[in-house]
Predicted model as a PDB file, atoms N, CA, C, CB and O in Angstrom, pLDDT in the B-factor column:
MODEL        1                                                                  
ATOM      1  N   MET A   1      42.829   9.555  -3.502  1.00 73.00           N  
ATOM      2  CA  MET A   1      42.409  10.046  -2.312  1.00 73.00           C  
ATOM      3  C   MET A   1      43.430   9.596  -1.171  1.00 73.00           C  
ATOM      4  CB  MET A   1      40.980   9.582  -2.070  1.00 73.00           C  
ATOM      5  O   MET A   1      43.518   8.412  -0.847  1.00 73.00           O  
ATOM      6  N   ASP A   2      44.140  10.524  -0.621  1.00 79.00           N  
ATOM      7  CA  ASP A   2      45.227  10.164   0.449  1.00 79.00           C  
ATOM      8  C   ASP A   2      44.630   9.956   1.989  1.00 79.00           C  
ATOM      9  CB  ASP A   2      46.359  11.420   0.481  1.00 79.00           C  
ATOM     10  O   ASP A   2      44.999   9.095   2.789  1.00 79.00           O  
ATOM     11  N   ASN A   3      43.675  10.907   2.180  1.00 88.00           N  
ATOM     12  CA  ASN A   3      43.235  10.861   3.543  1.00 88.00           C  
ATOM     13  C   ASN A   3      41.602  11.533   3.732  1.00 88.00           C  
ATOM     14  CB  ASN A   3      44.408  11.721   4.431  1.00 88.00           C  
ATOM     15  O   ASN A   3      41.231  12.466   3.019  1.00 88.00           O  
ATOM     16  N   ILE A   4      40.940  11.075   4.518  1.00 90.00           N  
ATOM     17  CA  ILE A   4      39.425  11.958   4.728  1.00 90.00           C  
ATOM     18  C   ILE A   4      39.264  12.198   6.104  1.00 90.00           C  
ATOM     19  CB  ILE A   4      37.973  11.136   4.233  1.00 90.00           C  
ATOM     20  O   ILE A   4      39.571  11.363   6.955  1.00 90.00           O  
ATOM     21  N   ALA A   5      38.693  13.549   6.410  1.00 90.00           N  
ATOM     22  CA  ALA A   5      38.304  13.942   7.723  1.00 90.00           C  
ATOM     23  C   ALA A   5      36.898  14.358   7.812  1.00 90.00           C  
ATOM     24  CB  ALA A   5      39.142  14.995   8.194  1.00 90.00           C  
ATOM     25  O   ALA A   5      36.486  15.476   7.501  1.00 90.00           O  
ATOM     26  N   TYR A   6      36.172  13.359   8.268  1.00 87.00           N  
ATOM     27  CA  TYR A   6      34.535  13.623   8.336  1.00 87.00           C  
ATOM     28  C   TYR A   6      34.331  14.392   9.663  1.00 87.00           C  
ATOM     29  CB  TYR A   6      33.542  12.098   8.359  1.00 87.00           C  
ATOM     30  O   TYR A   6      34.432  13.866  10.771  1.00 87.00           O  
ATOM     31  N   LEU A   7      33.998  15.838   9.409  1.00 88.00           N  
ATOM     32  CA  LEU A   7      33.746  16.692  10.363  1.00 88.00           C  
ATOM     33  C   LEU A   7      32.075  17.120  10.744  1.00 88.00           C  
ATOM     34  CB  LEU A   7      34.554  17.819   9.929  1.00 88.00           C  
ATOM     35  O   LEU A   7      31.655  18.242  11.027  1.00 88.00           O  
ATOM     36  N   GLY A   8      31.359  15.929  10.653  1.00 87.00           N  
ATOM     37  CA  GLY A   8      29.922  16.261  10.747  1.00 87.00           C  
ATOM     38  C   GLY A   8      29.156  17.014   9.622  1.00 87.00           C  
ATOM     39  O   GLY A   8      28.723  16.317   8.704  1.00 87.00           O  
ATOM     40  N   ASP A   9      28.961  18.214   9.588  1.00 90.00           N  
ATOM     41  CA  ASP A   9      28.422  19.074   8.311  1.00 90.00           C  
ATOM     42  C   ASP A   9      29.409  18.928   7.227  1.00 90.00           C  
ATOM     43  CB  ASP A   9      28.233  20.715   8.619  1.00 90.00           C  
ATOM     44  O   ASP A   9      28.793  19.117   6.179  1.00 90.00           O  
ATOM     45  N   ILE A  10      30.648  18.681   6.982  1.00 92.00           N  
ATOM     46  CA  ILE A  10      31.432  18.998   6.121  1.00 92.00           C  
ATOM     47  C   ILE A  10      32.457  17.725   6.117  1.00 92.00           C  
ATOM     48  CB  ILE A  10      31.963  20.378   6.406  1.00 92.00           C  
ATOM     49  O   ILE A  10      32.511  17.028   7.130  1.00 92.00           O  
ATOM     50  N   THR A  11      33.148  17.464   5.156  1.00 91.00           N  
ATOM     51  CA  THR A  11      34.254  16.402   4.935  1.00 91.00           C  
ATOM     52  C   THR A  11      35.377  17.102   4.172  1.00 91.00           C  
ATOM     53  CB  THR A  11      33.713  15.074   4.075  1.00 91.00           C  
ATOM     54  O   THR A  11      35.208  17.863   3.219  1.00 91.00           O  
ATOM     55  N   SER A  12      36.554  16.745   4.717  1.00 93.00           N  
ATOM     56  CA  SER A  12      37.724  17.400   3.986  1.00 93.00           C  
ATOM     57  C   SER A  12      38.707  16.198   3.380  1.00 93.00           C  
ATOM     58  CB  SER A  12      38.600  18.426   5.092  1.00 93.00           C  
ATOM     59  O   SER A  12      39.125  15.219   3.998  1.00 93.00           O  
ATOM     60  N   TYR A  13      38.933  16.527   2.108  1.00 92.00           N  
ATOM     61  CA  TYR A  13      39.673  15.437   1.371  1.00 92.00           C  
ATOM     62  C   TYR A  13      40.849  15.775   1.302  1.00 92.00           C  
ATOM     63  CB  TYR A  13      39.269  15.110   0.096  1.00 92.00           C  
ATOM     64  O   TYR A  13      41.036  16.954   1.002  1.00 92.00           O  
ATOM     65  N   TYR A  14      41.848  15.059   1.502  1.00 92.00           N  
ATOM     66  CA  TYR A  14      43.470  15.259   1.108  1.00 92.00           C  
ATOM     67  C   TYR A  14      43.720  14.462  -0.006  1.00 92.00           C  
ATOM     68  CB  TYR A  14      44.569  14.808   2.268  1.00 92.00           C  
ATOM     69  O   TYR A  14      43.654  13.233   0.021  1.00 92.00           O  
ATOM     70  N   VAL A  15      44.044  15.220  -1.121  1.00 90.00           N  
ATOM     71  CA  VAL A  15      44.248  14.599  -2.309  1.00 90.00           C  
ATOM     72  C   VAL A  15      45.813  14.772  -2.709  1.00 90.00           C  
ATOM     73  CB  VAL A  15      43.253  15.189  -3.353  1.00 90.00           C  
ATOM     74  O   VAL A  15      46.294  15.898  -2.833  1.00 90.00           O  
ATOM     75  N   LYS A  16      46.704  13.403  -2.934  1.00 89.00           N  
ATOM     76  CA  LYS A  16      47.833  13.532  -3.263  1.00 89.00           C  
ATOM     77  C   LYS A  16      48.047  13.632  -4.653  1.00 89.00           C  
ATOM     78  CB  LYS A  16      48.444  12.679  -2.748  1.00 89.00           C  
ATOM     79  O   LYS A  16      47.681  12.687  -5.353  1.00 89.00           O  
ATOM     80  N   LEU A  17      48.696  14.836  -5.286  1.00 89.00           N  
ATOM     81  CA  LEU A  17      48.945  14.918  -6.626  1.00 89.00           C  
ATOM     82  C   LEU A  17      50.089  13.923  -7.216  1.00 89.00           C  
ATOM     83  CB  LEU A  17      49.273  16.310  -6.870  1.00 89.00           C  
ATOM     84  O   LEU A  17      50.836  13.200  -6.557  1.00 89.00           O  
ATOM     85  N   ALA A  18      50.038  14.057  -8.463  1.00 89.00           N  
ATOM     86  CA  ALA A  18      51.164  13.214  -9.160  1.00 89.00           C  
ATOM     87  C   ALA A  18      52.532  13.806  -8.714  1.00 89.00           C  
ATOM     88  CB  ALA A  18      51.044  13.265 -10.859  1.00 89.00           C  
ATOM     89  O   ALA A  18      53.520  13.088  -8.559  1.00 89.00           O  
ATOM     90  N   SER A  19      52.541  15.047  -8.530  1.00 92.00           N  
ATOM     91  CA  SER A  19      53.870  15.783  -8.328  1.00 92.00           C  
ATOM     92  C   SER A  19      54.219  15.285  -6.528  1.00 92.00           C  
ATOM     93  CB  SER A  19      53.606  17.824  -8.651  1.00 92.00           C  
ATOM     94  O   SER A  19      55.272  15.693  -6.037  1.00 92.00           O  
ATOM     95  N   GLY A  20      53.486  14.612  -5.867  1.00 91.00           N  
ATOM     96  CA  GLY A  20      53.804  14.407  -4.361  1.00 91.00           C  
ATOM     97  C   GLY A  20      53.190  15.524  -3.543  1.00 91.00           C  
ATOM     98  O   GLY A  20      53.049  15.386  -2.328  1.00 91.00           O  
ATOM     99  N   LYS A  21      52.824  16.621  -4.174  1.00 90.00           N  
ATOM    100  CA  LYS A  21      52.071  17.863  -3.257  1.00 90.00           C  
ATOM    101  C   LYS A  21      50.792  17.304  -2.763  1.00 90.00           C  
ATOM    102  CB  LYS A  21      51.679  19.337  -4.174  1.00 90.00           C  
ATOM    103  O   LYS A  21      50.330  16.346  -3.383  1.00 90.00           O  
ATOM    104  N   ARG A  22      50.198  17.733  -1.807  1.00 90.00           N  
ATOM    105  CA  ARG A  22      48.772  17.520  -1.159  1.00 90.00           C  
ATOM    106  C   ARG A  22      47.761  18.765  -1.438  1.00 90.00           C  
ATOM    107  CB  ARG A  22      48.945  17.338   0.520  1.00 90.00           C  
ATOM    108  O   ARG A  22      48.058  19.949  -1.281  1.00 90.00           O  
ATOM    109  N   VAL A  23      46.716  18.347  -1.808  1.00 88.00           N  
ATOM    110  CA  VAL A  23      45.710  19.362  -1.841  1.00 88.00           C  
ATOM    111  C   VAL A  23      44.514  19.022  -1.011  1.00 88.00           C  
ATOM    112  CB  VAL A  23      45.301  19.612  -3.216  1.00 88.00           C  
ATOM    113  O   VAL A  23      43.982  17.913  -1.072  1.00 88.00           O  
ATOM    114  N   GLN A  24      44.035  20.128  -0.119  1.00 89.00           N  
ATOM    115  CA  GLN A  24      42.786  19.913   0.750  1.00 89.00           C  
ATOM    116  C   GLN A  24      41.575  20.414  -0.037  1.00 89.00           C  
ATOM    117  CB  GLN A  24      42.887  20.706   2.187  1.00 89.00           C  
ATOM    118  O   GLN A  24      41.503  21.543  -0.522  1.00 89.00           O  
ATOM    119  N   ALA A  25      40.591  19.433  -0.122  1.00 87.00           N  
ATOM    120  CA  ALA A  25      39.316  20.049  -0.819  1.00 87.00           C  
ATOM    121  C   ALA A  25      38.178  19.753   0.212  1.00 87.00           C  
ATOM    122  CB  ALA A  25      38.956  19.331  -2.401  1.00 87.00           C  
ATOM    123  O   ALA A  25      38.184  18.655   0.770  1.00 87.00           O  
ATOM    124  N   THR A  26      37.221  20.648   0.493  1.00 88.00           N  
ATOM    125  CA  THR A  26      36.330  20.313   1.390  1.00 88.00           C  
ATOM    126  C   THR A  26      34.904  20.368   0.855  1.00 88.00           C  
ATOM    127  CB  THR A  26      36.520  21.116   2.495  1.00 88.00           C  
ATOM    128  O   THR A  26      34.633  21.372   0.196  1.00 88.00           O  
ATOM    129  N   MET A  27      33.911  19.423   1.035  1.00 87.00           N  
ATOM    130  CA  MET A  27      32.478  19.254   0.574  1.00 87.00           C  
ATOM    131  C   MET A  27      31.569  19.404   1.749  1.00 87.00           C  
ATOM    132  CB  MET A  27      32.233  17.851  -0.109  1.00 87.00           C  
ATOM    133  O   MET A  27      31.922  19.029   2.867  1.00 87.00           O  
ATOM    134  N   THR A  28      30.524  19.889   1.540  1.00 89.00           N  
ATOM    135  CA  THR A  28      29.288  20.068   2.318  1.00 89.00           C  
ATOM    136  C   THR A  28      28.660  18.532   2.334  1.00 89.00           C  
ATOM    137  CB  THR A  28      28.227  21.273   1.580  1.00 89.00           C  
ATOM    138  O   THR A  28      28.480  17.829   1.340  1.00 89.00           O  
ATOM    139  N   ASN A  29      28.430  18.258   3.443  1.00 88.00           N  
ATOM    140  CA  ASN A  29      27.513  16.861   3.559  1.00 88.00           C  
ATOM    141  C   ASN A  29      25.899  17.314   3.404  1.00 88.00           C  
ATOM    142  CB  ASN A  29      27.769  16.014   5.264  1.00 88.00           C  
ATOM    143  O   ASN A  29      25.274  17.927   4.269  1.00 88.00           O  
ATOM    144  N   VAL A  30      25.483  16.969   2.389  1.00 84.00           N  
ATOM    145  CA  VAL A  30      24.012  17.432   2.290  1.00 84.00           C  
ATOM    146  C   VAL A  30      23.058  16.551   2.518  1.00 84.00           C  
ATOM    147  CB  VAL A  30      23.681  17.922   1.099  1.00 84.00           C  
ATOM    148  O   VAL A  30      21.865  16.837   2.626  1.00 84.00           O  
ATOM    149  N   GLU A  31      23.639  15.210   2.617  1.00 78.00           N  
ATOM    150  CA  GLU A  31      22.713  13.932   2.571  1.00 78.00           C  
ATOM    151  C   GLU A  31      23.416  12.905   3.610  1.00 78.00           C  
ATOM    152  CB  GLU A  31      22.608  13.220   0.903  1.00 78.00           C  
ATOM    153  O   GLU A  31      24.645  12.858   3.550  1.00 78.00           O  
ATOM    154  N   ARG A  32      22.877  12.222   4.390  1.00 73.00           N  
ATOM    155  CA  ARG A  32      23.559  11.356   5.238  1.00 73.00           C  
ATOM    156  C   ARG A  32      24.223  10.195   4.392  1.00 73.00           C  
ATOM    157  CB  ARG A  32      22.587  10.828   6.303  1.00 73.00           C  
ATOM    158  O   ARG A  32      25.354   9.854   4.737  1.00 73.00           O  
ATOM    159  N   ARG A  33      23.688   9.616   3.421  1.00 72.00           N  
ATOM    160  CA  ARG A  33      24.349   8.673   2.669  1.00 72.00           C  
ATOM    161  C   ARG A  33      24.303   9.176   1.204  1.00 72.00           C  
ATOM    162  CB  ARG A  33      23.724   7.281   2.865  1.00 72.00           C  
ATOM    163  O   ARG A  33      23.489   9.939   0.686  1.00 72.00           O  
ATOM    164  N   GLY A  34      25.478   8.503   0.620  1.00 70.00           N  
ATOM    165  CA  GLY A  34      25.302   9.105  -0.674  1.00 70.00           C  
ATOM    166  C   GLY A  34      26.753   8.632  -1.603  1.00 70.00           C  
ATOM    167  O   GLY A  34      27.695   8.167  -0.960  1.00 70.00           O  
ATOM    168  N   GLU A  35      26.847   8.740  -2.770  1.00 77.00           N  
ATOM    169  CA  GLU A  35      28.171   8.531  -3.315  1.00 77.00           C  
ATOM    170  C   GLU A  35      29.194   9.698  -3.053  1.00 77.00           C  
ATOM    171  CB  GLU A  35      28.031   8.307  -4.791  1.00 77.00           C  
ATOM    172  O   GLU A  35      29.048  10.860  -3.432  1.00 77.00           O  
ATOM    173  N   ARG A  36      30.349   9.142  -2.276  1.00 79.00           N  
ATOM    174  CA  ARG A  36      31.363  10.057  -1.969  1.00 79.00           C  
ATOM    175  C   ARG A  36      32.662   9.378  -2.127  1.00 79.00           C  
ATOM    176  CB  ARG A  36      31.199  10.618  -0.615  1.00 79.00           C  
ATOM    177  O   ARG A  36      32.748   8.199  -1.784  1.00 79.00           O  
ATOM    178  N   PRO A  37      33.746  10.039  -2.640  1.00 81.00           N  
ATOM    179  CA  PRO A  37      35.060   9.347  -2.726  1.00 81.00           C  
ATOM    180  C   PRO A  37      35.716   8.635  -1.549  1.00 81.00           C  
ATOM    181  CB  PRO A  37      35.962  10.273  -3.130  1.00 81.00           C  
ATOM    182  O   PRO A  37      35.450   9.183  -0.479  1.00 81.00           O  
ATOM    183  N   THR A  38      36.395   7.707  -1.467  1.00 82.00           N  
ATOM    184  CA  THR A  38      36.821   7.127  -0.226  1.00 82.00           C  
ATOM    185  C   THR A  38      38.317   6.892  -0.580  1.00 82.00           C  
ATOM    186  CB  THR A  38      35.966   5.754   0.223  1.00 82.00           C  
ATOM    187  O   THR A  38      38.752   7.163  -1.699  1.00 82.00           O  
ATOM    188  N   TRP A  39      39.160   6.330   0.508  1.00 83.00           N  
ATOM    189  CA  TRP A  39      40.428   6.020   0.353  1.00 83.00           C  
ATOM    190  C   TRP A  39      40.655   5.269  -0.809  1.00 83.00           C  
ATOM    191  CB  TRP A  39      40.883   5.411   1.406  1.00 83.00           C  
ATOM    192  O   TRP A  39      39.876   4.398  -1.198  1.00 83.00           O  
ATOM    193  N   GLY A  40      41.972   5.661  -1.525  1.00 83.00           N  
ATOM    194  CA  GLY A  40      42.482   4.900  -2.443  1.00 83.00           C  
ATOM    195  C   GLY A  40      41.729   5.391  -3.857  1.00 83.00           C  
ATOM    196  O   GLY A  40      42.250   5.058  -4.922  1.00 83.00           O  
ATOM    197  N   ASP A  41      40.584   6.128  -3.859  1.00 86.00           N  
ATOM    198  CA  ASP A  41      40.010   6.473  -5.142  1.00 86.00           C  
ATOM    199  C   ASP A  41      40.867   7.399  -6.066  1.00 86.00           C  
ATOM    200  CB  ASP A  41      38.715   7.118  -4.890  1.00 86.00           C  
ATOM    201  O   ASP A  41      41.597   8.282  -5.616  1.00 86.00           O  
ATOM    202  N   THR A  42      40.756   7.199  -7.040  1.00 87.00           N  
ATOM    203  CA  THR A  42      41.184   8.190  -8.096  1.00 87.00           C  
ATOM    204  C   THR A  42      40.138   9.249  -8.258  1.00 87.00           C  
ATOM    205  CB  THR A  42      41.435   7.497  -9.476  1.00 87.00           C  
ATOM    206  O   THR A  42      38.979   9.007  -8.595  1.00 87.00           O  
ATOM    207  N   VAL A  43      40.680  10.585  -7.966  1.00 87.00           N  
ATOM    208  CA  VAL A  43      39.787  11.662  -8.148  1.00 87.00           C  
ATOM    209  C   VAL A  43      40.427  12.881  -9.044  1.00 87.00           C  
ATOM    210  CB  VAL A  43      39.366  12.148  -6.732  1.00 87.00           C  
ATOM    211  O   VAL A  43      41.638  13.062  -9.168  1.00 87.00           O  
ATOM    212  N   PHE A  44      39.543  13.572  -9.562  1.00 86.00           N  
ATOM    213  CA  PHE A  44      40.082  14.811 -10.210  1.00 86.00           C  
ATOM    214  C   PHE A  44      39.755  16.021  -9.443  1.00 86.00           C  
ATOM    215  CB  PHE A  44      39.554  14.979 -11.609  1.00 86.00           C  
ATOM    216  O   PHE A  44      38.696  16.152  -8.828  1.00 86.00           O  
ATOM    217  N   VAL A  45      40.675  16.890  -9.493  1.00 85.00           N  
ATOM    218  CA  VAL A  45      40.516  18.201  -8.693  1.00 85.00           C  
ATOM    219  C   VAL A  45      40.429  19.457  -9.833  1.00 85.00           C  
ATOM    220  CB  VAL A  45      41.929  18.413  -7.573  1.00 85.00           C  
ATOM    221  O   VAL A  45      41.229  19.570 -10.762  1.00 85.00           O  
ATOM    222  N   SER A  46      39.522  20.192  -9.625  1.00 86.00           N  
ATOM    223  CA  SER A  46      39.395  21.518 -10.421  1.00 86.00           C  
ATOM    224  C   SER A  46      38.847  22.538  -9.591  1.00 86.00           C  
ATOM    225  CB  SER A  46      38.505  21.405 -11.670  1.00 86.00           C  
ATOM    226  O   SER A  46      38.227  22.331  -8.548  1.00 86.00           O  
ATOM    227  N   TRP A  47      39.139  23.821 -10.175  1.00 84.00           N  
ATOM    228  CA  TRP A  47      38.413  24.785  -9.389  1.00 84.00           C  
ATOM    229  C   TRP A  47      38.425  26.245 -10.316  1.00 84.00           C  
ATOM    230  CB  TRP A  47      39.184  24.930  -7.817  1.00 84.00           C  
ATOM    231  O   TRP A  47      39.160  26.515 -11.266  1.00 84.00           O  
ATOM    232  N   GLU A  48      37.442  27.005  -9.748  1.00 91.00           N  
ATOM    233  CA  GLU A  48      37.455  28.284 -10.672  1.00 91.00           C  
ATOM    234  C   GLU A  48      38.538  29.255 -10.209  1.00 91.00           C  
ATOM    235  CB  GLU A  48      36.009  29.072 -10.646  1.00 91.00           C  
ATOM    236  O   GLU A  48      38.886  29.388  -9.036  1.00 91.00           O  
ATOM    237  N   ALA A  49      38.984  29.850 -11.148  1.00 90.00           N  
ATOM    238  CA  ALA A  49      40.271  30.753 -11.178  1.00 90.00           C  
ATOM    239  C   ALA A  49      40.136  31.837  -9.955  1.00 90.00           C  
ATOM    240  CB  ALA A  49      40.413  31.594 -12.741  1.00 90.00           C  
ATOM    241  O   ALA A  49      41.147  32.404  -9.542  1.00 90.00           O  
ATOM    242  N   SER A  50      39.175  32.035  -9.537  1.00 90.00           N  
ATOM    243  CA  SER A  50      38.947  33.074  -8.373  1.00 90.00           C  
ATOM    244  C   SER A  50      38.707  32.316  -7.089  1.00 90.00           C  
ATOM    245  CB  SER A  50      37.656  34.066  -8.652  1.00 90.00           C  
ATOM    246  O   SER A  50      38.609  32.991  -6.064  1.00 90.00           O  
ATOM    247  N   SER A  51      38.601  31.023  -7.011  1.00 84.00           N  
ATOM    248  CA  SER A  51      38.444  30.257  -5.845  1.00 84.00           C  
ATOM    249  C   SER A  51      39.479  29.897  -4.848  1.00 84.00           C  
ATOM    250  CB  SER A  51      37.996  29.222  -6.216  1.00 84.00           C  
ATOM    251  O   SER A  51      39.182  29.617  -3.687  1.00 84.00           O  
ATOM    252  N   PRO A  52      40.894  29.904  -5.372  1.00 81.00           N  
ATOM    253  CA  PRO A  52      41.775  29.331  -4.384  1.00 81.00           C  
ATOM    254  C   PRO A  52      42.254  30.290  -3.294  1.00 81.00           C  
ATOM    255  CB  PRO A  52      42.932  28.770  -5.064  1.00 81.00           C  
ATOM    256  O   PRO A  52      42.113  31.505  -3.437  1.00 81.00           O  
ATOM    257  N   ILE A  53      42.804  29.774  -2.238  1.00 81.00           N  
ATOM    258  CA  ILE A  53      43.474  30.611  -1.197  1.00 81.00           C  
ATOM    259  C   ILE A  53      44.584  29.963  -0.836  1.00 81.00           C  
ATOM    260  CB  ILE A  53      42.687  30.903  -0.005  1.00 81.00           C  
ATOM    261  O   ILE A  53      44.506  28.788  -0.477  1.00 81.00           O  
ATOM    262  N   LEU A  54      45.783  30.626  -0.877  1.00 81.00           N  
ATOM    263  CA  LEU A  54      47.044  30.156  -0.807  1.00 81.00           C  
ATOM    264  C   LEU A  54      47.600  30.641   0.686  1.00 81.00           C  
ATOM    265  CB  LEU A  54      47.889  30.700  -2.084  1.00 81.00           C  
ATOM    266  O   LEU A  54      47.738  31.833   0.961  1.00 81.00           O  
ATOM    267  N   LEU A  55      47.885  29.620   1.563  1.00 83.00           N  
ATOM    268  CA  LEU A  55      48.263  29.710   2.665  1.00 83.00           C  
ATOM    269  C   LEU A  55      49.751  29.328   2.863  1.00 83.00           C  
ATOM    270  CB  LEU A  55      47.418  29.058   3.346  1.00 83.00           C  
ATOM    271  O   LEU A  55      50.149  28.245   2.434  1.00 83.00           O  
ATOM    272  N   GLY A  56      50.485  30.084   3.424  1.00 79.00           N  
ATOM    273  CA  GLY A  56      51.903  29.697   3.409  1.00 79.00           C  
ATOM    274  C   GLY A  56      52.650  30.087   2.042  1.00 79.00           C  
ATOM    275  O   GLY A  56      52.159  30.824   1.187  1.00 79.00           O  
ATOM    276  N   ASN A  57      53.861  29.505   1.968  1.00 66.00           N  
ATOM    277  CA  ASN A  57      54.786  29.795   0.950  1.00 66.00           C  
ATOM    278  C   ASN A  57      54.743  28.521  -0.238  1.00 66.00           C  
ATOM    279  CB  ASN A  57      56.292  29.983   1.694  1.00 66.00           C  
ATOM    280  O   ASN A  57      55.478  28.571  -1.224  1.00 66.00           O  
TER     281      ASN A  57                                                      
ENDMDL                                                                          
END                                                                             
């Protein structure tokens, strides 16, 4: 986990990949407390083939 942005009802996670590129993932905050990734955690990123949206080049 490279960076985290808490935005009230959602949290955006910025994940640095082994290639050096970064991926942004957003998760809905459905409870006030709970287990969530934090800075420095190792996480796994996956998605449905129809889910990604490419912005820019």
